[in-house]
N, C-alpha and C positions, 0 to 999 in steps of 0.2 A: 624476835620476841623473847627467846630464851636468854639471850645475852642481857637484855634489859632486866629480866627477873633476877639473874645471877648478880648483876651489879647492885640492884636494890638490896638483896640479902646481905651481901658483903658490907654494904654501907650501914645497914641496921644492926648487923651482928658481926663486929670485927673479931679477928682471931683472938684467942684467950691469952696468948703470950703478950699481946700489945695492951690489953685492957687490965692486966694484972689478975686475971681469974686463973684458978688452978687448972692444971693440964687435964684433969678428969672432967672438970666442968666444961673446959674448952672442947674436948672430944664430943661431949654430949651435945654441945651447941652446933658443932659441925654436922653431926648426924641429923639434927633437927632441920638445919638449913637444907641438907640434901633432900630430905623428905618433903620439905615445903616446895623446893624447886620442882621435884617430880610431880607434886600435886598441881601446881600452877601450870606446868607444861601440859599435863593431861587435860586440864580444864580448858586450856586454850585450843587444843586439838579438837576436843568435843564441840566447842563453840564454832568450829569451822574457820578460825582465824588463820591467816597466813602471815608469813614473815614479810614485812614491808620491804618493797624494792626501793632502792635509792632514786630520788627524783633526777631525771635527765637534765643535763646542763643546757644553757641557752643555745650554745653552738650545735648540740645534738638536735634540739628542737628545730632549728633553722634548716639543718640538713634534711631532716625528715620531711619538712614542708616543701623543700625544693624537689624532693623525689616525687611527692604527690602532685606537684604543679605540672599540668599538661604543656607540652611543647607547642610550637606554632602549627605543625602538621596535625597534631592531635586535635587542636581546636577546630581546624577545618573539617576533619573527619567527623568529629562530634556534631558539628553544625549540619553537615551533609546528611548524617544519619537522622537527625531530628527532622530535617525538611522532608526526607523520604518517608518517614513515619507519618508526618502530617499530611503529605500528599495521599498516602494510602489510607488515610483515615484510621490509622492505628493498625492496619492489617499488613502483615509482612508476607503476603502471598507473592510468589514469583510469577512474572509474566511469561507466557509461552508463545513461540512463533507458530502462527497459523496462516492459512489462506482462506479468504472468503470468496465464494462465488456470488457475484453481484450482477443483477439485471436492472435495467432502468430505461425509461423513455426519455430521450434527450430534449424533447420539446420544452421550451421555456428555460433551459439552462445554457449557460455559456461554457459548455464543455465539461469534461471530467475533472481536470486538474484544478486544485484549489489555489487561489491567489490570496495568500495571507495578508491581511491589512487592507484588502479591497472588498468592501461589502456592497459595492454598486452592482457587480456582476455575480449572480448566484451560480454555483457549480454543484455537480454531483457530490464531490468530496466535502463541500461545506455541510451538506445534509448528513453525510455519513459520519463525519467527525463529531458533529453535534449529537447524533444518536449514540455513538460510542461513549461519549462523556456522560450523557444522561442515563444510560443503562449501566453506568459504573463499571465499564469494561476497561477503561484507561483513566489515569489521573487527569484532572482538568487541564494542567499545564501542558500535557501532551498534545492537546488540541491546538495550542499556539505554536508549538514546534513539533511537527510530525516526525522529525528525525529521531526524537526520543523513543518512539515506538517502532522504529525501523520500517516506516511505512513506504511501500512501493507499489505502484500500479503496473499492470502488465502492459497496457496500451493506453495512450492518451487519445481520447476522442474529443472532437471539437464541438463547437456550437451546434445544437440540434441533432447530433449523432447519438444513436441509441446503442444499447448493448444487451445481449441475452446471456453472455458468458464472460463478462469481465472478471479478472482475477486480481485481487490485491493481497499482498503479504504484509503482516504486521505482528507486533508483540502485544498481547493483552492478557487480562486476567480471565481464566476459564471459569466463569460463574455458571450457576445452574441455569438451564434453559436459555443459553446465551443467544442463540439465533432468534428465538422468539422475543427476547428482551430488546434486542436491537431493532427488530422489525416494528415493535410497538411504537418506536419513536421516529420512524421513517415515513415520509409521504407515500401515498399509494402507488405512485409511479416509480418507486425505487424499492427493491426488495433483496434481502440476503437469502439465497436459495440453498446454500450449503457451506460447511466449514470442515476443514481437515487440518490435522497437525502436520508440520513439515520440519525439516532439519533446521538447525539454528542459523546456518549461513544461507538459507534459501532466499533468493531474490526473484520475485515474479517477473521482473522485466528481463534480467540477464539469463535466467534459467529457461525461459520460454524458447522452444524450438521453432514454432510457426504460429501464425494467426490466420483464422478464417473469417472473412467478412462476407456479408451478403448485401445486395443492393436491390431494393424493391422499387419497381417503376411501372407506370402504365405502358402497355404494349404499343399504344399509338406512337410512342417515341421511335419505333422501328418502321413506321410507315414511310414510303418514299415521298420525297418532297413534291413530286409531280402529281401525286394522287391525293385528291381532296378526301380526307377521312375525318369524320366526326369522332371525338374522343371516346364517347361511351359506346358507340356502335362498332368501333374497330375491333377486329379479332386477328390475332397473329396466326398466319398459316404455317403449316409444317415446313414448307420450303423456306419461308423467311426465318423460322426458328433454326433450321439447319445452317443457313447462311450466317446468322448471328453466332452460332456455336463454332463455326469454322474460323471466324475472325477472333473470337475470344481464345480459342485454343492456340492461336499463333503467339500469344503472350507467354506460353509455357517455356520454361528454361531461364537462363540468365541473359538479361539484356541491359543495355545502358538506358536508364530512364531519366536522363538529365532534362529531357523535354517535358517530363510529366510532373515537374515540381518547380519551385522558384529558387533562383539564386545558385543553381548547381552548374559548375563548369562541365563541359563535355568530357574532359579527361579526369574528372574527379573520381577516384576509385569507389567512393561511397555511393555513386549514382548507379552502380550495378546492383541489381536485385534479382533474386531467384524466385520465380513463380512456379509453384508445384501443379496447380490446376486452376482452370477458370472456365465456367460454363453457365448456360441459362437453363433453368428448370422449366417444366411444362407450365403454361399460363393458367390462371384461375380468375374467377370473377368475384368482385366485391362491390356491393352497392351499385350494380349495373355496369361497372367499369372493369375491363380486363387488366390484370396485373401479371407481372412475371418477376421471378427472383433470380438474380445473377449471383453466383458464388465464386469467390477467389480465395485461394490459399497460398500464402507465401511466407518466407522466413521473416520478412519485415517490409514495411512500406514507408515511403517518405510522405511529407505533407502534400496533399492534393493528388497523390499518385493514383489511387483507385478511381477517384472521380474523373480524372483525365483519361485513364484507360477506357472507362465506359464512354466518356464523351467522344473520344475519337472513333470508337466502333459505331456509335450512333451516327456520327457525321458521315461515315462510309456507307452504312446501310441506307441512309436517307438520300444519298447521292450527292453530297456536297464535296466529298473527297474520294480519290481513287484508292483502291486497296493497297497500292504500292506505297502509300504514305505510312503504312504500319512499319514496314522494314526501314523506311527512310527516317522515321522518328527515333530509331535506336542508334543512328549514326551520329557523327559529330556535328552535322548540319543542324541549324536552329529551325525547328518546325513549330508552327502555331497549333497547339493542341487545346481544344475547348474543354472546359471543366463542367461536368454535370452538376446539377443541384445537390446540396447536402442532404435534403430530405430523402429518406429511403436507405441511407447508409447505416448499417448495423454491424457492430462487432459480435460475431456469432459464437466462435469457439477459439480458445487458446490451447496450444498443444505443448506437452512436456514429456515427449517420448524418452529422451535420455535420462531425465530424472526418474521416470517411472521404472526404467530398466535397472537403474542402480539402487533405488531405495524403495520401490513399490512393493517388493516382496521380501524385505529384510526382517519382517516380523515385528517391526516397531512402527513404521510409517505406512501410510496408504498411498496407492497410486492416485495421481490427480486425474481421475476420470469420474464422470458424473452420470453413468448409465442408469443408476438407480433413481435419479430424479429427472429423467428426460421428460416425463409428463408435466412436471412442475415448470420446466423451462419452456416447453411448448405452450403451456397454459398462460405463462406470462406474455409470450409473444402474441397470443390470440387476444388477451385482455388489454394489453397496454401498448404494444409496438405496432402491430398491423393496423388496428383501428385508427391510431394517431396518424400514420402515414396516409391511409386512405382518406380520412376526413380532411386532412390538411391539403392534400392534392386536389380534392374536389372543390374545396372552398377557396384556396389560394392559387390553384393552377400553376404551381411552380415549374413543372415540367413543360407545360404548354408555353409559358412565358419564356423559358430558357431556349426552347426550340426556335423561337423567333429571332434569337441572337446569332444563330449559326451562320446566316448569310454575311454577317459582319466579318467573319474570319476568312483570311486568305491562306488556304492550305498549301499554296506554292510560294508563299511570301519569303523574302530575304530576311536576314537577321534584323535589319532595321525595321522592316515591315512588321515583323513579329513583335518588336518592342512597342511599336505604335498600338498594335492590337492589345497588348498586355496593359498599356497605360489606359486604353479606352475601357478595358474591363475592370480596371482598378484592382488588379490582383496584388495580394500582399507578398512582400519579399521575405517574410519570416520563414525560418526553417523549423522542422520538428526536432524533438529531442534525439532522434536516431540519426541525425545528419552526419554524425562522426563515425558511423559504421553500421547504422541500421538496427540498433538495439531496441528501439522503441517502435511499436507497431501502430502508432496513432496517426490515423488519417484525419486531416483537418478540413474545416469549412473554408 
């Protein structure tokens, strides 16, 4: 700006020597020019004017535009960020890894595991995922791809099998009143009983040390075949209970259970499973019929394993097979082992001893124990699991009908004879998820 002012003054008032004016007059004009320049400069500063910058060239403009233009990777990152913000509804809350203690009655459901894309067979996970989305604990697209929330069940239960202590691990938003919000959108036969924070790498299936199942059955299943006993009138004697427990106790330890599942070779290492305990509790009466609960705790179980373990004991107690068949069934020889009905099988408890010892007292995480809500767990059993088993048994007589099939089995059969019996029974040849090493505790129908 000052340069422009000086140029204008020189143009308007040329030097005195050039215009023919006297030197005195010229000096006076120069002083006037200087004063006018100072006045105009101070006026420009007071008005807040700044010296104009030169306009950038076209090449400079193109260079700046290229710098501002995002690269291919930046475009993808920006799009991903926009999608994430849209999925979260504008909320940038981080998801946290938690475990949910889940209880459910399996009647009317085709197992625990969800079959994405198949709406024909309703599962427990279908109901759970729908409730999680509705309660706004997870984005909607996580329901279509459960890997996005790192979902993992501790044990896969099959058609009709219930659970009082199923554990699932997943990442979700920790909203207020989270458990109540989820339960509001679950049917009455499914309920979240508890929630706890866990480590980021926690996996409910792989971190689990052991699983405890129980099997509830009418005690007339233990009546000898030669004794005519009516279902409702039968009562299990203390001697018969002791006999049952002695047979169940023989399962303790590590054995080869290739005869207690489908499609396992006798020398397959994964057929060996470790059983910690197995016993029958004191019987009790419900709606005029006596029932008993058998409990078994093991590191893991193969498909059908628990039901076949119980089925073989029933066959021995009723007199269809000799006690020696127990040890023979763990050998390489093929043995025909009957499979007890699915009704009555319940996943009771899952155990995380190693995790609890390492992280349970670190001041950040809690031990995965549920002593404080034992009454809620027992209440769910009394309200939803036990009544369903009793009612179904009385109405459908699943155990009585199955007992009538025991004479079909040939407990001294050769391998070919066993194959014929298996074909007659139409047993599935599918394997459970734990067939590669027993990491899944799901017993199946």
